[in-house]
Each structure stands twice: as C-alpha cells, then as structure tokens.
N, C-alpha and C positions, 0 to 999 in steps of 0.2 A: 464625532458621529453626528451626522445631520439629523435633524428632527424626523424626517420621513423615514430614515433607516431605523431610527429608535422606534417609531410607532409601528413599523412592520415587524420588527424583532419582538417587540412586547405583545404582538397579537391583537393590535388596536386597528380598527377599520374605521375609515372616515369616509362618510358619503354625504353629499350636499352640505358639507361644512360642519357636519356634526360627528364627533368622534364617539365610539362606543367599543367596549371590549367584545372581541369575537370568540372567546373560549378556545384560543390556541390556533386553530387553522386559518390562515390568511386565504381568503377566498381566490381561486384561479379561474381561468375561463373554463366554462362547462359546469362549474358547480352550481347546485340548486340549494337554495335556502328558504326558510320560513322566516320571512322579515317583517318586523314590526315598526310601523311609523306613526308619528304624531303629525299629521298633516303630511308635509314632504320630509320632515326630519327624522332620520334614522334613530330608532330606540334600541333595537337589539335584533339577534337572529339565532336561528338554530339551523345547523346543516341537516339536509334530508338526502337520501341516498338512493341511487338508481338500481342498486343490487343488495341482495341479501348479505348480512354479516351478523356476528354474535351480538345478542342484546338488542336487535332491531325487530320490529314487527312490520308486517306488510299492510299498507293502507292504500286508499285510492283518492286522489284529488283530481277533480275535473277529468275523470275517465282514464287517468294514467297511474300505474302502480308506482309507489315509493316505499322505501323503508325508513322508519324513524324510530326514535326512543319514546317511551311511554312519557317521559318529562317533556318532549317536544310538544305532544298533543296537550298535555297539561298547561305548559307555558303558553300555548296559543290560546287556550280558553281563559287563562288569567290576563293576558294582554288585552283581549276583546272586552272583558268585563270592565277594564279601565277606559273604555272607549277609544282604543287604538286601532289602527287598520292593520290587519295582518294579512299577507298574501305569500303564496308561493312564487319566488323570483328566481330568475336564471341569470347568472353572470356570463354574458356574451362577449366580453371583452372591452366593449365600449360603454359599460355601464350595466345596469340591472334592468332586466326586462320582466315585468309581471306576467306570469303564465297561468296563474289560478286565483281567483277571488274568493273570499269566504271559506277559507278551508275549516274554520271552526264549525261551519253548518255541515260539513261533509264527513268529519272524523270528530268523535268526541271519547273521552274516557269511558263514559257509560255505554257507548256503542261498542267499545272494546272489551266490556265486562269488568271495568274497573270502577268500584264504587268508592274509592278513597277520595278525598278533598285533593284538588289540584295542587294545592300549596305543599301538601304532604310528598305528592307524586315528584314535584320539581325537587324539593328538598332531598329526597332519598334517590334522585336521579332515576326514577323508575318506580313502577307498582311494586308494593310490598308482596313478596311471595311468602306464604305461609310455609314456614320451615317445617319439616317432618323429622322427627327424631326417629331414626331407624330402629332403635332398641325397643322403643314403645310400639311400633308396628309389629315387630317380630313377637313381642310378649303378647300383644292383642290377639296375633294369629294363633297362638297357642292356647288362649284362654277358652275354657268351655262355656257355653251359654248358661248351663245350670249349675255352674259352680261344682260343689261336692257330689252332686247327683251323676256325674259323668260315668260312663260305662268304664269298669275296672278292665285293666289290662289282663289278658289271657294269662299272662306270666304269673300272676299273683294267685291263681286258682290251683 
C-alpha cells in the first residue's frame, strides 16, 4: 500500500506539507471546514455543514448560516486562545479557499447560552445537558405545596 493510500485510509489530511488527523472524513470538493493554522501550517479542523442534522446547531459566520457541533465552537475558542488563526475554509478542488475570517468573534459558547469551560465541551463532544429524571418530575407534580395540609379527598368524608 502506498503512503498516500495509507494516509487517506487512516483519515489523515496533509496540507502545506503538514499532516494532521481529520477525525474520519477526508474532505471532498464542496466541503466546508473550520480550519486552524499556525502561520501557513495546518493544525486541525472541524467540519461544518450547510444543512441541519441531528446534534447540530445553527450559527451564522460572515452572514451565512451553517450547522455545527457545540464542540466545534469550543474548539475554535481554544485554538484562538493559543494564538492560532482559525477561519472558515471551503475545499474547491484545487486547495482551500478562506471564506470567513475571525469566526471566534461571531459565534461563542456564551452567545449560544453555554457557560461550561470550552475544554469540557470539547471533551464531552458537546454541551452537557442537564439530565431529567422523569420519575422525580412525576413525583414533584403530585406533591402538594402545603404538605399534610392538602385538601382531603371527598371519598374520605
């Protein structure tokens, strides 16, 4: 197996002489990604989508709607904190074309109503959702506000 076929099979993307794991999907013409660079060197990427899908939220970068994971927004913030340049880039078949600068200034976790640390959001691959115990909700619905002072049933009279 040639090294190029191995890299593609393993989900590794090489840009500008630097290789990095792309998380499974090898980009194809028409894909849009959030890409982090150290100068011209590729550091990492997160795919962003043109249409809604499960576990994605709608955001707007440079006046255009995209659907992303919370982890993508958190990752963007973390990359910028480390002084890397993050942009929305489009694969047009002859390389990557930057289409939106400074996405970290346009969409933030705080702006999406997420107060968690971005590291936790990336680690959990999304914002933690407060889990609701349905039995606790049902029990609470039948509790009286005044405890034993509740009105007695007409059956007991």
